[in-house]
Structure formats: structure tokens, C-alpha cells
N, C-alpha and C positions, 0 to 999 in steps of 0.2 A: 805502599807503605808498610811491612811486615809490624809487629808488637812483639815484644820481650816478653817472657817471663817473668821479667826484674817488674815489668811493668802493669803485669797484669796483678799480681804477689804484692806490688804499694800500694793498688786500690783494693785489694782482699785485705790486707791488712787497716786500712781502713775505715772499711767498714767494719771491721773486729772492733776501735776505736769506738765508730760511732755506736753501736750497739751495743756498748761496754762488755762484747763478749769476752772469755779470754784470749790470748793472743798467743800462747803457747796450744799442740793438735793436743798435745799432752804431759801429763805429772808421771814425777816417783812417788810412790809411797814410802810409807813408815817399812812395808815390809821388802821392801826394794821392787817390786814390779812395777808394772807401769800401768794408767786410766788416762780414758780420754777424757779431753775433758769436756762435753756438753755447752751446747752455745755458739764452738768454735767454728771461725769459716774458713772455708780453705780452697783449694783448687785442685780437681785430679786430672790427670792430665791423661789419654788414651787414644786409640783411633785417628792420629793425628791431632788432636783437637782437644779441648778443655769441658768442664765443667765446675761450675761453682757449687760445691756441698755444705751442711754445716750438721756438727754433731749436735746427735740425738740422744745417744745412753755412752755411759762409760764404758764397755765394752767396743764402741767406735761406731756403732750404727749410724749411718749417715741418710739426710733427706737434700733433695733439690728443691730448693726453694724461687728457683730465679725460674729454672726451663729443663728440662727432665734431659737429658743426653752430651754428648761432646761437642763443639763447636767451634769453630775456626780462632784461632786466636783476637784475629780484627772484629769479627762476630763478639767475643766474650769482654774486648774492651767497653766497643757499643755497650755490652748488657750491662755489665760494670760501673759504669758514667752512669746510665739508667736508675738503677739498683739505686747508687750514692744519691743521684740527684731524690730520690723519694723518700728517702732516710730522712732527708737531712728537711723536705718541704713538709711528711711528718712531725719532725722536731719543733719544728718553729709553731707548726701550725696545731699543736696539745696543750 
């Protein structure tokens, strides 16, 4: 079974909601330039796979909070399910 990018994106959107992270990747400043929203989770897509990323600075620098490197859509689907389950577990037990 193939996993669509739309399915994966919906799960990343859910992670942004659970963590109260910004929903948009960037925001336009009063001067008209764009800055990245620190804390926003997003999917990187390269080499035929996906990687979960999180913005760490206004310039768009990112970290990989779950795994380094790009993995298949199916593997990313499993990873996101586990990530969401861990976030919900932590939320319930704090």
C-alpha cells in the first residue's frame, strides 16, 4: 500500500496542533520579507523519501527530531504514528 503525501502532511499538521507549534512555515514581516516560524514541523522530500523536520531559527535552519535522513512514505507513516502517540502519551501523563 502506498502512502500519499497528503496523508503524511495531515499527520504533520496534527503534530503542529498537538505541540501548539506554528501552522505556517513562514510569515511576512512589516518590511515585506519573510521569516521562518520557529517550532514549525514540516516534511522534507528528497531522494524519493521523506524526513520530518522542525524549524529552529528565523533563517529557516532545521533539525530532524525523529530520525536523520529520508525514508519511504510507508516508513514515515509509521514514524509519524509513533511520534503522535508519544506526544499524546506525554500530554496525558504530565
